[in-house]
C-alpha positions as CSV (number, residue, x, y, z in Angstrom):
1,X,87.4,-39.9,120.1
2,X,84.9,-41.3,117.7
3,X,84.3,-43.0,114.4
4,X,84.4,-40.8,111.4
5,X,82.8,-41.9,108.1
6,X,84.6,-40.6,105.0
7,X,82.3,-41.1,102.1
8,X,83.8,-40.3,98.7
9,X,83.7,-40.9,95.0
10,X,86.8,-40.5,92.7
11,X,87.1,-40.9,89.0
12,X,90.8,-40.0,88.6
13,X,92.1,-40.7,92.1
14,X,92.5,-37.1,93.2
15,X,89.5,-37.1,95.5
16,X,90.5,-40.6,96.8
17,X,94.0,-39.1,97.7
18,X,92.2,-36.4,99.6
19,X,90.0,-39.0,101.4
20,X,93.1,-40.9,102.5
21,X,94.6,-37.6,103.9
22,X,91.3,-37.0,105.8
23,X,91.6,-40.5,107.2
24,X,95.2,-39.8,108.3
25,X,94.0,-36.7,110.1
26,X,91.3,-38.6,111.9
27,X,93.9,-41.2,113.0
28,X,96.3,-38.4,114.1
29,X,93.6,-37.0,116.4
30,X,92.9,-40.5,117.9
31,X,89.7,-41.2,115.9
32,X,88.7,-44.2,113.9
33,X,88.3,-43.5,110.1
34,X,85.7,-45.5,108.2
35,X,86.6,-45.1,104.5
36,X,83.6,-45.7,102.2
37,X,83.9,-45.5,98.4
38,X,80.4,-44.4,97.4
39,X,78.2,-47.2,96.2
40,X,74.4,-46.8,96.2
41,X,73.9,-50.5,96.4
42,X,75.6,-51.0,99.8
43,X,73.4,-49.1,102.2
44,X,76.2,-46.9,103.3
45,X,73.8,-44.5,105.0
46,X,73.5,-47.0,107.9
47,X,77.3,-47.0,108.3
48,X,77.3,-43.2,108.3
49,X,74.4,-43.2,110.9
50,X,76.6,-45.4,113.2
51,X,79.5,-43.0,113.1
52,X,80.0,-39.8,115.2
53,X,81.0,-37.6,112.3
54,X,81.1,-37.6,108.5
55,X,83.2,-36.2,105.7
56,X,81.9,-36.3,102.1
57,X,84.2,-36.0,99.1
58,X,83.2,-35.6,95.5
59,X,85.1,-34.0,92.5
60,X,83.5,-31.3,90.3
61,X,81.9,-32.9,87.3
62,X,80.5,-31.5,84.1
63,X,79.4,-27.9,84.6
64,X,80.7,-27.8,88.1
65,X,78.3,-30.2,89.8
66,X,78.4,-33.3,92.0
67,X,78.8,-36.7,90.3
68,X,75.1,-37.7,90.0
69,X,74.9,-41.4,89.2
70,X,76.9,-42.9,92.1
71,X,77.9,-40.2,94.7
72,X,74.7,-38.1,94.8
73,X,72.3,-40.9,95.6
74,X,74.6,-42.0,98.4
75,X,75.0,-38.5,99.8
76,X,71.2,-37.9,99.6
77,X,70.5,-41.1,101.5
78,X,73.1,-40.2,104.2
79,X,72.0,-36.6,104.4
80,X,68.9,-37.6,106.2
81,X,70.9,-39.2,109.0
82,X,73.4,-36.4,109.8
83,X,71.4,-34.7,112.6
84,X,73.7,-33.7,115.4
85,X,76.9,-35.0,113.7
86,X,79.9,-33.0,112.7
87,X,80.0,-32.9,108.9
88,X,82.6,-31.6,106.4
89,X,82.9,-31.5,102.6
90,X,85.9,-31.9,100.3
91,X,86.7,-32.5,96.6
92,X,89.0,-31.9,93.7
93,X,88.5,-30.0,90.4
94,X,90.3,-29.5,87.2
95,X,88.6,-26.4,85.8
96,X,86.4,-23.6,87.1
97,X,86.6,-21.8,90.4
98,X,85.1,-24.0,92.9
99,X,81.4,-23.2,92.2
100,X,80.3,-26.8,92.7
101,X,81.6,-26.6,96.3
102,X,79.9,-23.3,97.1
103,X,76.6,-24.7,95.7
104,X,77.1,-27.9,97.7
105,X,77.8,-25.9,100.9
106,X,74.7,-23.8,100.3
107,X,72.5,-26.9,99.7
108,X,73.9,-28.5,102.9
109,X,73.0,-25.4,104.9
110,X,69.5,-25.3,103.4
111,X,69.1,-28.9,104.5
112,X,70.0,-28.0,108.1
113,X,73.5,-29.4,108.0
114,X,76.0,-27.2,110.0
115,X,79.4,-27.7,108.5
116,X,82.0,-28.3,111.3
117,X,84.8,-26.5,109.4
118,X,85.7,-24.9,106.1
119,X,85.5,-27.3,103.1
120,X,88.7,-28.2,101.3
121,X,89.1,-28.1,97.5
122,X,92.2,-29.0,95.5
123,X,93.0,-28.4,91.9
124,X,93.8,-31.9,90.6
125,X,96.1,-34.0,92.9
126,X,96.5,-32.4,96.3
127,X,99.8,-30.7,96.8
128,X,101.5,-30.6,100.3
129,X,99.3,-27.7,101.3
130,X,96.1,-29.4,100.1
131,X,97.1,-32.7,101.8
132,X,97.7,-30.8,105.1
133,X,94.3,-29.1,104.8
134,X,92.7,-32.5,104.4
135,X,94.4,-33.9,107.4
136,X,93.3,-30.8,109.4
137,X,89.8,-31.5,108.2
138,X,90.1,-35.0,109.6
139,X,91.5,-33.8,112.9
140,X,88.6,-31.4,113.2
141,X,86.1,-34.2,112.9
142,X,87.8,-36.6,115.3
């Protein structure tokens, strides 16, 4: 089992709760989770490159888009180092219908990233079903 980078940004704590569930799933499957709160000044792309798989988590912001001042620069730096890795996406939202995730999935595919499993989205704080979906996502990466 390998190391799994879980790179996320959370403003309200909902996506952070999801990241912690993904980490729990990685541990359940015998992998080693590496939780990274997105910070463009920390060179987290090198940490992601050193891992076997990666999960990226970001909530919907504004008009259903990724948070663009902290998370997006980190994701874009990491995206260049994902070749051959299992990758998944997750995030929370408070309005809309998940458009930001569909757009993100499409952009990942256009960049040559093959997602290892279905993305997980939760409305606000993950309920029991959402938490289990996040753990399953983690198990799929490990």
